[in-house]
GUMI-960429 format. One record per residue: residue in one letter; residue number from 0; x, y, z of N, C-alpha, C in turn. Coordinates in steps of 0.05 Angstrom, whole numbers, plus 5000, padded with zeros to 4 digits. Atoms other than C-alpha are relative to their C-alpha. Last residue first. Layout:
<pt><resn>A</resn><resi>NUM</resi><n_x>X</n_x><n_y>Y</n_y><n_z>Z</n_z><ca_x>X</ca_x><ca_y>Y</ca_y><ca_z>Z</ca_z><c_x>X</c_x><c_y>Y</c_y><c_z>Z</c_z></pt>
...
! end
This chain:
<pt><resn>V</resn><resi>76</resi><n_x>5001</n_x><n_y>5030</n_y><n_z>4999</n_z><ca_x>4759</ca_x><ca_y>4960</ca_y><ca_z>5340</ca_z><c_x>4986</c_x><c_y>4990</c_y><c_z>4976</c_z></pt>
<pt><resn>Q</resn><resi>75</resi><n_x>5026</n_x><n_y>5011</n_y><n_z>5006</n_z><ca_x>4779</ca_x><ca_y>5033</ca_y><ca_z>5330</ca_z><c_x>5001</c_x><c_y>4969</c_y><c_z>4999</c_z></pt>
<pt><resn>T</resn><resi>74</resi><n_x>5000</n_x><n_y>5027</n_y><n_z>5012</n_z><ca_x>4837</ca_x><ca_y>5067</ca_y><ca_z>5362</ca_z><c_x>4972</c_x><c_y>4991</c_y><c_z>4996</c_z></pt>
<pt><resn>H</resn><resi>73</resi><n_x>5002</n_x><n_y>5000</n_y><n_z>5029</n_z><ca_x>4833</ca_x><ca_y>5142</ca_y><ca_z>5371</ca_z><c_x>5000</c_x><c_y>4973</c_y><c_z>4987</c_z></pt>
<pt><resn>E</resn><resi>72</resi><n_x>5025</n_x><n_y>4987</n_y><n_z>5007</n_z><ca_x>4818</ca_x><ca_y>5146</ca_y><ca_z>5446</ca_z><c_x>4995</c_x><c_y>4999</c_y><c_z>4969</c_z></pt>
<pt><resn>E</resn><resi>71</resi><n_x>5022</n_x><n_y>5020</n_y><n_z>4997</n_z><ca_x>4873</ca_x><ca_y>5095</ca_y><ca_z>5459</ca_z><c_x>4973</c_x><c_y>5012</c_y><c_z>4992</c_z></pt>
<pt><resn>A</resn><resi>70</resi><n_x>5001</n_x><n_y>5016</n_y><n_z>5024</n_z><ca_x>4924</ca_x><ca_y>5145</ca_y><ca_z>5431</ca_z><c_x>4977</c_x><c_y>4980</c_y><c_z>5001</c_z></pt>
<pt><resn>D</resn><resi>69</resi><n_x>4986</n_x><n_y>5025</n_y><n_z>4996</n_z><ca_x>4910</ca_x><ca_y>5193</ca_y><ca_z>5488</ca_z><c_x>4995</c_x><c_y>4983</c_y><c_z>4975</c_z></pt>
<pt><resn>K</resn><resi>68</resi><n_x>5015</n_x><n_y>5024</n_y><n_z>4992</n_z><ca_x>4885</ca_x><ca_y>5260</ca_y><ca_z>5464</ca_z><c_x>5019</c_x><c_y>4976</c_y><c_z>5003</c_z></pt>
<pt><resn>V</resn><resi>67</resi><n_x>5023</n_x><n_y>4994</n_y><n_z>4982</n_z><ca_x>4918</ca_x><ca_y>5328</ca_y><ca_z>5464</ca_z><c_x>4987</c_x><c_y>4975</c_y><c_z>5010</c_z></pt>
<pt><resn>L</resn><resi>66</resi><n_x>5022</n_x><n_y>5018</n_y><n_z>5004</n_z><ca_x>4988</ca_x><ca_y>5319</ca_y><ca_z>5436</ca_z><c_x>4977</c_x><c_y>5007</c_y><c_z>5019</c_z></pt>
<pt><resn>L</resn><resi>65</resi><n_x>4999</n_x><n_y>5025</n_y><n_z>4985</n_z><ca_x>5032</ca_x><ca_y>5380</ca_y><ca_z>5439</ca_z><c_x>4976</c_x><c_y>4983</c_y><c_z>4994</c_z></pt>
<pt><resn>R</resn><resi>64</resi><n_x>5024</n_x><n_y>5018</n_y><n_z>5002</n_z><ca_x>5050</ca_x><ca_y>5440</ca_y><ca_z>5397</ca_z><c_x>5003</c_x><c_y>4977</c_y><c_z>5019</c_z></pt>
<pt><resn>E</resn><resi>63</resi><n_x>4997</n_x><n_y>5028</n_y><n_z>4991</n_z><ca_x>5098</ca_x><ca_y>5499</ca_y><ca_z>5403</ca_z><c_x>4974</c_x><c_y>4985</c_y><c_z>4996</c_z></pt>
<pt><resn>R</resn><resi>62</resi><n_x>5019</n_x><n_y>5017</n_y><n_z>5015</n_z><ca_x>5099</ca_x><ca_y>5563</ca_y><ca_z>5363</ca_z><c_x>5003</c_x><c_y>4971</c_y><c_z>5007</c_z></pt>
<pt><resn>T</resn><resi>61</resi><n_x>4986</n_x><n_y>5024</n_y><n_z>5010</n_z><ca_x>5162</ca_x><ca_y>5593</ca_y><ca_z>5395</ca_z><c_x>4982</c_x><c_y>4981</c_y><c_z>4985</c_z></pt>
<pt><resn>P</resn><resi>60</resi><n_x>4984</n_x><n_y>4994</n_y><n_z>5023</n_z><ca_x>5134</ca_x><ca_y>5663</ca_y><ca_z>5404</ca_z><c_x>5013</c_x><c_y>4976</c_y><c_z>4987</c_z></pt>
<pt><resn>G</resn><resi>59</resi><n_x>4974</n_x><n_y>4991</n_y><n_z>4994</n_z><ca_x>5079</ca_x><ca_y>5640</ca_y><ca_z>5451</ca_z><c_x>5016</c_x><c_y>5004</c_y><c_z>4974</c_z></pt>
<pt><resn>R</resn><resi>58</resi><n_x>4993</n_x><n_y>4973</n_y><n_z>5007</n_z><ca_x>5013</ca_x><ca_y>5606</ca_y><ca_z>5454</ca_z><c_x>5028</c_x><c_y>5008</c_y><c_z>5007</c_z></pt>
<pt><resn>V</resn><resi>57</resi><n_x>4994</n_x><n_y>4986</n_y><n_z>4975</n_z><ca_x>5010</ca_x><ca_y>5531</ca_y><ca_z>5459</ca_z><c_x>5009</c_x><c_y>5027</c_y><c_z>4992</c_z></pt>
<pt><resn>S</resn><resi>56</resi><n_x>4979</n_x><n_y>4979</n_y><n_z>5001</n_z><ca_x>4975</ca_x><ca_y>5500</ca_y><ca_z>5400</ca_z><c_x>5004</c_x><c_y>5010</c_y><c_z>5029</c_z></pt>
<pt><resn>K</resn><resi>55</resi><n_x>5009</n_x><n_y>4972</n_y><n_z>4994</n_z><ca_x>4935</ca_x><ca_y>5436</ca_y><ca_z>5405</ca_z><c_x>5024</c_x><c_y>5018</c_y><c_z>5000</c_z></pt>
<pt><resn>V</resn><resi>54</resi><n_x>4979</n_x><n_y>4984</n_y><n_z>4988</n_z><ca_x>4942</ca_x><ca_y>5367</ca_y><ca_z>5374</ca_z><c_x>4988</c_x><c_y>5027</c_y><c_z>5007</c_z></pt>
<pt><resn>I</resn><resi>53</resi><n_x>4978</n_x><n_y>5018</n_y><n_z>4993</n_z><ca_x>4892</ca_x><ca_y>5312</ca_y><ca_z>5358</ca_z><c_x>5023</c_x><c_y>5015</c_y><c_z>5013</c_z></pt>
<pt><resn>G</resn><resi>52</resi><n_x>5000</n_x><n_y>5003</n_y><n_z>4971</n_z><ca_x>4828</ca_x><ca_y>5353</ca_y><ca_z>5357</ca_z><c_x>5023</c_x><c_y>4982</c_y><c_z>5010</c_z></pt>
<pt><resn>A</resn><resi>51</resi><n_x>5010</n_x><n_y>5026</n_y><n_z>4993</n_z><ca_x>4816</ca_x><ca_y>5343</ca_y><ca_z>5283</ca_z><c_x>5000</c_x><c_y>4995</c_y><c_z>5030</c_z></pt>
<pt><resn>L</resn><resi>50</resi><n_x>5029</n_x><n_y>5000</n_y><n_z>5006</n_z><ca_x>4823</ca_x><ca_y>5418</ca_y><ca_z>5272</ca_z><c_x>4987</c_x><c_y>4973</c_y><c_z>5006</c_z></pt>
<pt><resn>K</resn><resi>49</resi><n_x>5014</n_x><n_y>4984</n_y><n_z>4979</n_z><ca_x>4890</ca_x><ca_y>5414</ca_y><ca_z>5307</ca_z><c_x>4970</c_x><c_y>5000</c_y><c_z>4996</c_z></pt>
<pt><resn>L</resn><resi>48</resi><n_x>5000</n_x><n_y>5016</n_y><n_z>4976</n_z><ca_x>4914</ca_x><ca_y>5357</ca_y><ca_z>5262</ca_z><c_x>4986</c_x><c_y>5015</c_y><c_z>5023</c_z></pt>
<pt><resn>T</resn><resi>47</resi><n_x>5019</n_x><n_y>5022</n_y><n_z>5005</n_z><ca_x>4895</ca_x><ca_y>5397</ca_y><ca_z>5200</ca_z><c_x>4997</c_x><c_y>4983</c_y><c_z>5025</c_z></pt>
<pt><resn>R</resn><resi>46</resi><n_x>5027</n_x><n_y>4987</n_y><n_z>5001</n_z><ca_x>4931</ca_x><ca_y>5459</ca_y><ca_z>5227</ca_z><c_x>4978</c_x><c_y>4979</c_y><c_z>4997</c_z></pt>
<pt><resn>L</resn><resi>45</resi><n_x>5008</n_x><n_y>4996</n_y><n_z>4972</n_z><ca_x>4991</ca_x><ca_y>5415</ca_y><ca_z>5244</ca_z><c_x>4973</c_x><c_y>5013</c_y><c_z>5002</c_z></pt>
<pt><resn>L</resn><resi>44</resi><n_x>5008</n_x><n_y>5026</n_y><n_z>4989</n_z><ca_x>4994</ca_x><ca_y>5392</ca_y><ca_z>5172</ca_z><c_x>4991</c_x><c_y>5002</c_y><c_z>5029</c_z></pt>
<pt><resn>Q</resn><resi>43</resi><n_x>5025</n_x><n_y>5008</n_y><n_z>5013</n_z><ca_x>4993</ca_x><ca_y>5463</ca_y><ca_z>5146</ca_z><c_x>4991</c_x><c_y>4974</c_y><c_z>5012</c_z></pt>
<pt><resn>E</resn><resi>42</resi><n_x>5022</n_x><n_y>4983</n_y><n_z>4989</n_z><ca_x>5046</ca_x><ca_y>5484</ca_y><ca_z>5197</ca_z><c_x>4973</c_x><c_y>4993</c_y><c_z>4988</c_z></pt>
<pt><resn>L</resn><resi>41</resi><n_x>5006</n_x><n_y>5010</n_y><n_z>4973</n_z><ca_x>5090</ca_x><ca_y>5426</ca_y><ca_z>5175</ca_z><c_x>4978</c_x><c_y>5015</c_y><c_z>5013</c_z></pt>
<pt><resn>Y</resn><resi>40</resi><n_x>5017</n_x><n_y>5024</n_y><n_z>5004</n_z><ca_x>5084</ca_x><ca_y>5449</ca_y><ca_z>5103</ca_z><c_x>4993</c_x><c_y>4987</c_y><c_z>5026</c_z></pt>
<pt><resn>K</resn><resi>39</resi><n_x>5026</n_x><n_y>4992</n_y><n_z>5011</n_z><ca_x>5108</ca_x><ca_y>5519</ca_y><ca_z>5121</ca_z><c_x>4982</c_x><c_y>4976</c_y><c_z>4997</c_z></pt>
<pt><resn>V</resn><resi>38</resi><n_x>5016</n_x><n_y>4988</n_y><n_z>4979</n_z><ca_x>5164</ca_x><ca_y>5491</ca_y><ca_z>5166</ca_z><c_x>4972</c_x><c_y>5008</c_y><c_z>4990</c_z></pt>
<pt><resn>P</resn><resi>37</resi><n_x>5000</n_x><n_y>4971</n_y><n_z>5001</n_z><ca_x>5192</ca_x><ca_y>5446</ca_y><ca_z>5111</ca_z><c_x>4980</c_x><c_y>5012</c_y><c_z>5020</c_z></pt>
<pt><resn>I</resn><resi>36</resi><n_x>5024</n_x><n_y>4991</n_y><n_z>5013</n_z><ca_x>5196</ca_x><ca_y>5374</ca_y><ca_z>5136</ca_z><c_x>5001</c_x><c_y>5030</c_y><c_z>4999</c_z></pt>
<pt><resn>K</resn><resi>35</resi><n_x>4993</n_x><n_y>4990</n_y><n_z>5027</n_z><ca_x>5263</ca_x><ca_y>5343</ca_y><ca_z>5152</ca_z><c_x>4975</c_x><c_y>5007</c_y><c_z>4984</c_z></pt>
<pt><resn>Q</resn><resi>34</resi><n_x>5014</n_x><n_y>5017</n_y><n_z>5020</n_z><ca_x>5235</ca_x><ca_y>5304</ca_y><ca_z>5211</ca_z><c_x>5005</c_x><c_y>5008</c_y><c_z>4972</c_z></pt>
<pt><resn>S</resn><resi>33</resi><n_x>4995</n_x><n_y>5029</n_y><n_z>4995</n_z><ca_x>5286</ca_x><ca_y>5330</ca_y><ca_z>5262</ca_z><c_x>4986</c_x><c_y>4982</c_y><c_z>4979</c_z></pt>
<pt><resn>S</resn><resi>32</resi><n_x>4972</n_x><n_y>5007</n_y><n_z>5003</n_z><ca_x>5287</ca_x><ca_y>5400</ca_y><ca_z>5233</ca_z><c_x>5005</c_x><c_y>4970</c_y><c_z>5003</c_z></pt>
<pt><resn>A</resn><resi>31</resi><n_x>4993</n_x><n_y>4996</n_y><n_z>5028</n_z><ca_x>5212</ca_x><ca_y>5409</ca_y><ca_z>5224</ca_z><c_x>5029</c_x><c_y>4991</c_y><c_z>4994</c_z></pt>
<pt><resn>I</resn><resi>30</resi><n_x>5014</n_x><n_y>5022</n_y><n_z>5014</n_z><ca_x>5198</ca_x><ca_y>5381</ca_y><ca_z>5293</ca_z><c_x>5008</c_x><c_y>5001</c_y><c_z>4971</c_z></pt>
<pt><resn>K</resn><resi>29</resi><n_x>4985</n_x><n_y>5024</n_y><n_z>4992</n_z><ca_x>5250</ca_x><ca_y>5429</ca_y><ca_z>5323</ca_z><c_x>4988</c_x><c_y>4975</c_y><c_z>4986</c_z></pt>
<pt><resn>S</resn><resi>28</resi><n_x>4975</n_x><n_y>5000</n_y><n_z>5014</n_z><ca_x>5221</ca_x><ca_y>5488</ca_y><ca_z>5284</ca_z><c_x>5017</c_x><c_y>4975</c_y><c_z>5007</c_z></pt>
<pt><resn>V</resn><resi>27</resi><n_x>5005</n_x><n_y>5008</n_y><n_z>5028</n_z><ca_x>5151</ca_x><ca_y>5472</ca_y><ca_z>5309</ca_z><c_x>5026</c_x><c_y>4998</c_y><c_z>4985</c_z></pt>
<pt><resn>Q</resn><resi>26</resi><n_x>5000</n_x><n_y>4978</n_y><n_z>5019</n_z><ca_x>5175</ca_x><ca_y>5476</ca_y><ca_z>5381</ca_z><c_x>4997</c_x><c_y>4989</c_y><c_z>4971</c_z></pt>
<pt><resn>I</resn><resi>25</resi><n_x>4977</n_x><n_y>5001</n_y><n_z>5018</n_z><ca_x>5155</ca_x><ca_y>5418</ca_y><ca_z>5425</ca_z><c_x>4998</c_x><c_y>5022</c_y><c_z>4980</c_z></pt>
<pt><resn>A</resn><resi>24</resi><n_x>5004</n_x><n_y>4989</n_y><n_z>5027</n_z><ca_x>5107</ca_x><ca_y>5423</ca_y><ca_z>5484</ca_z><c_x>5027</c_x><c_y>5000</c_y><c_z>4985</c_z></pt>
<pt><resn>G</resn><resi>23</resi><n_x>5018</n_x><n_y>4977</n_y><n_z>5004</n_z><ca_x>5118</ca_x><ca_y>5379</ca_y><ca_z>5544</ca_z><c_x>4998</c_x><c_y>5008</c_y><c_z>4971</c_z></pt>
<pt><resn>Q</resn><resi>22</resi><n_x>4984</n_x><n_y>4976</n_y><n_z>5001</n_z><ca_x>5179</ca_x><ca_y>5334</ca_y><ca_z>5553</ca_z><c_x>4982</c_x><c_y>5025</c_y><c_z>4997</c_z></pt>
<pt><resn>D</resn><resi>21</resi><n_x>4992</n_x><n_y>4993</n_y><n_z>4973</n_z><ca_x>5137</ca_x><ca_y>5275</ca_y><ca_z>5575</ca_z><c_x>5017</c_x><c_y>5025</c_y><c_z>5002</c_z></pt>
<pt><resn>I</resn><resi>20</resi><n_x>5023</n_x><n_y>4989</n_y><n_z>4985</n_z><ca_x>5102</ca_x><ca_y>5274</ca_y><ca_z>5508</ca_z><c_x>5008</c_x><c_y>5008</c_y><c_z>5028</c_z></pt>
<pt><resn>K</resn><resi>19</resi><n_x>4990</n_x><n_y>4978</n_y><n_z>4983</n_z><ca_x>5168</ca_x><ca_y>5266</ca_y><ca_z>5471</ca_z><c_x>4979</c_x><c_y>5012</c_y><c_z>5017</c_z></pt>
<pt><resn>L</resn><resi>18</resi><n_x>4975</n_x><n_y>5008</n_y><n_z>4987</n_z><ca_x>5155</ca_x><ca_y>5198</ca_y><ca_z>5439</ca_z><c_x>5010</c_x><c_y>5021</c_y><c_z>5019</c_z></pt>
<pt><resn>A</resn><resi>17</resi><n_x>5006</n_x><n_y>5021</n_y><n_z>4981</n_z><ca_x>5082</ca_x><ca_y>5217</ca_y><ca_z>5425</ca_z><c_x>5026</c_x><c_y>4991</c_y><c_z>5015</c_z></pt>
<pt><resn>L</resn><resi>16</resi><n_x>5014</n_x><n_y>4988</n_y><n_z>4978</n_z><ca_x>5101</ca_x><ca_y>5283</ca_y><ca_z>5392</ca_z><c_x>4995</c_x><c_y>4979</c_y><c_z>5022</c_z></pt>
<pt><resn>E</resn><resi>15</resi><n_x>4981</n_x><n_y>4983</n_y><n_z>4986</n_z><ca_x>5152</ca_x><ca_y>5248</ca_y><ca_z>5348</ca_z><c_x>4987</c_x><c_y>5013</c_y><c_z>5025</c_z></pt>
<pt><resn>I</resn><resi>14</resi><n_x>4981</n_x><n_y>5018</n_y><n_z>4986</n_z><ca_x>5103</ca_x><ca_y>5194</ca_y><ca_z>5330</ca_z><c_x>5019</c_x><c_y>5016</c_y><c_z>5016</c_z></pt>
<pt><resn>L</resn><resi>13</resi><n_x>5014</n_x><n_y>5012</n_y><n_z>4976</n_z><ca_x>5049</ca_x><ca_y>5245</ca_y><ca_z>5314</ca_z><c_x>5018</c_x><c_y>4982</c_y><c_z>5015</c_z></pt>
<pt><resn>I</resn><resi>12</resi><n_x>5004</n_x><n_y>4979</n_y><n_z>4980</n_z><ca_x>5096</ca_x><ca_y>5284</ca_y><ca_z>5268</ca_z><c_x>4987</c_x><c_y>4989</c_y><c_z>5025</c_z></pt>
<pt><resn>R</resn><resi>11</resi><n_x>4974</n_x><n_y>4994</n_y><n_z>4988</n_z><ca_x>5119</ca_x><ca_y>5221</ca_y><ca_z>5232</ca_z><c_x>4998</c_x><c_y>5022</c_y><c_z>5022</c_z></pt>
<pt><resn>T</resn><resi>10</resi><n_x>4994</n_x><n_y>5022</n_y><n_z>4983</n_z><ca_x>5046</ca_x><ca_y>5201</ca_y><ca_z>5220</ca_z><c_x>5027</c_x><c_y>5005</c_y><c_z>5015</c_z></pt>
<pt><resn>G</resn><resi>9</resi><n_x>5017</n_x><n_y>4998</n_y><n_z>4977</n_z><ca_x>5030</ca_x><ca_y>5269</ca_y><ca_z>5192</ca_z><c_x>5005</c_x><c_y>4978</c_y><c_z>5020</c_z></pt>
<pt><resn>Y</resn><resi>8</resi><n_x>4990</n_x><n_y>4979</n_y><n_z>4984</n_z><ca_x>5091</ca_x><ca_y>5265</ca_y><ca_z>5146</ca_z><c_x>4982</c_x><c_y>5003</c_y><c_z>5026</c_z></pt>
<pt><resn>R</resn><resi>7</resi><n_x>4974</n_x><n_y>5008</n_y><n_z>4989</n_z><ca_x>5071</ca_x><ca_y>5197</ca_y><ca_z>5119</ca_z><c_x>5010</c_x><c_y>5022</c_y><c_z>5019</c_z></pt>
<pt><resn>T</resn><resi>6</resi><n_x>5005</n_x><n_y>5020</n_y><n_z>4980</n_z><ca_x>4998</ca_x><ca_y>5218</ca_y><ca_z>5110</ca_z><c_x>5026</c_x><c_y>4991</c_y><c_z>5014</c_z></pt>
<pt><resn>K</resn><resi>5</resi><n_x>5014</n_x><n_y>4988</n_y><n_z>4978</n_z><ca_x>5015</ca_x><ca_y>5282</ca_y><ca_z>5074</ca_z><c_x>4996</c_x><c_y>4980</c_y><c_z>5023</c_z></pt>
<pt><resn>T</resn><resi>4</resi><n_x>4980</n_x><n_y>4985</n_y><n_z>4985</n_z><ca_x>5065</ca_x><ca_y>5246</ca_y><ca_z>5031</ca_z><c_x>4988</c_x><c_y>5013</c_y><c_z>5024</c_z></pt>
<pt><resn>S</resn><resi>3</resi><n_x>4994</n_x><n_y>4973</n_y><n_z>5011</n_z><ca_x>5010</ca_x><ca_y>5199</ca_y><ca_z>5009</ca_z><c_x>5022</c_x><c_y>5013</c_y><c_z>5018</c_z></pt>
<pt><resn>L</resn><resi>2</resi><n_x>5012</n_x><n_y>4978</n_y><n_z>4986</n_z><ca_x>5013</ca_x><ca_y>5126</ca_y><ca_z>5029</ca_z><c_x>5008</c_x><c_y>5026</c_y><c_z>4988</c_z></pt>
<pt><resn>K</resn><resi>1</resi><n_x>4985</n_x><n_y>4975</n_y><n_z>5001</n_z><ca_x>5026</ca_x><ca_y>5069</ca_y><ca_z>4982</ca_z><c_x>4985</c_x><c_y>5022</c_y><c_z>5014</c_z></pt>
<pt><resn>M</resn><resi>0</resi><n_x>5017</n_x><n_y>4977</n_y><n_z>5000</n_z><ca_x>5000</ca_x><ca_y>5000</ca_y><ca_z>5000</ca_z><c_x>5018</c_x><c_y>5025</c_y><c_z>5000</c_z></pt>
! end
């Protein structure tokens, strides 16, 4: 199965946020750098994830994000 770039990047973003959840909010620039995703494209993906209620923004000059919901809430049987 071939996944779209948007899906692959979105998955990578969520994995990084999940792995670093105990560190609190993560700067958008750090996610972009570690995942090698352009900041503008990353912001578009994060906007989509925010509208879905999966991530939320933390106000401030550093544009941080963090996970909102527990992964178990999103699993379907």
